[in-house]
C-alpha positions in Angstrom: 6.6 -9.1 -10.9 3.9 -9.7 -8.1 4.5 -10.6 -4.4 2.8 -11.0 -1.1 3.9 -9.6 2.2 2.4 -8.9 5.7 0.7 -5.5 6.1 3.3 -2.9 7.1 3.6 -2.3 10.8 5.6 1.0 9.9 4.0 4.3 10.7 0.2 4.4 10.3 -1.9 3.5 13.1 -5.1 1.4 12.4 -3.3 -0.9 10.1 -4.6 -2.7 7.2 -8.1 -3.8 7.7 -7.8 -7.1 5.8 -5.9 -9.0 8.6 -2.5 -7.6 7.5 -2.3 -9.2 4.1 -1.1 -6.6 1.4 -0.5 -7.6 -2.4 2.3 -6.0 -4.4 2.9 -5.5 -8.1 6.1 -4.0 -9.4 6.2 -2.6 -12.9 9.5 -0.9 -14.1 8.7 1.8 -16.6 11.8 3.4 -18.0 13.9 4.5 -15.2 11.5 4.4 -12.4 9.6 1.5 -10.5 6.0 1.6 -10.0 4.6 -0.3 -6.9 1.1 -1.1 -6.6 -0.1 -2.2 -3.2 -3.7 -4.0 -3.0 -5.6 -4.8 0.1 -7.3 -8.1 -1.0 -10.2 -7.6 1.7 -11.5 -4.4 0.2 -10.0 -4.4 -3.3 -8.4 -1.0 -2.7 -5.3 -0.3 -4.3 -2.7 2.6 -4.4 0.6 3.1 -6.3 3.7 4.9 -5.7 6.9 5.4 -7.9 10.3 5.8 -7.3 13.9 5.3 -9.0 14.2 1.9 -10.5 17.7 1.8 -8.9 16.3 2.7 -5.5 15.3 0.5 -2.6 12.4 -1.7 -3.4 11.8 -2.2 0.6 11.4 1.6 0.6 8.9 1.7 -2.1 6.9 -1.0 -0.5 6.8 0.8 3.0 5.7 3.9 1.1 2.8 2.0 -0.6 1.8 0.3 2.4 1.5 3.5 4.5 -0.3 5.3 1.5 -2.7 2.2 1.5 -3.2 2.5 5.1 -3.9 6.2 5.0 -6.5 5.6 2.0 -8.1 2.8 4.0 -8.2 4.9 7.4 -9.7 7.8 5.4 -12.5 5.6 3.9 -13.2 4.2 7.4 -13.5 7.7 8.8 -15.8 8.6 6.0 -18.1 5.7 6.9 -18.0 6.5 10.7 -21.2 7.5 12.3 -21.7 11.3 12.6 -20.2 12.2 9.1 
C-alpha cells in the first residue's frame, strides 16, 4: 500500500527540503506495520515500525519526523565550516 501526503508540520524545524511532499509505503509484517517515508526530491528514505493494530497516523508522523531529522543532519553535514 503506497500513499502520498504533504510533509509533516509536526515537530522538527527546517521541514522537508522537497517542497513538503513525502511518499509513504506501508508493509504489514506479521504483527507489526512497517512504514517507509521517502523524500522524492532527494531519494532519502527512512523506515519505522509499530504494532499493526496501532494508529497509522502516529506511524506516519513518526516516519516524517525521522525523515526530517535525517534530512536536517545531511544538510548540516554539507554546511560550510564542517
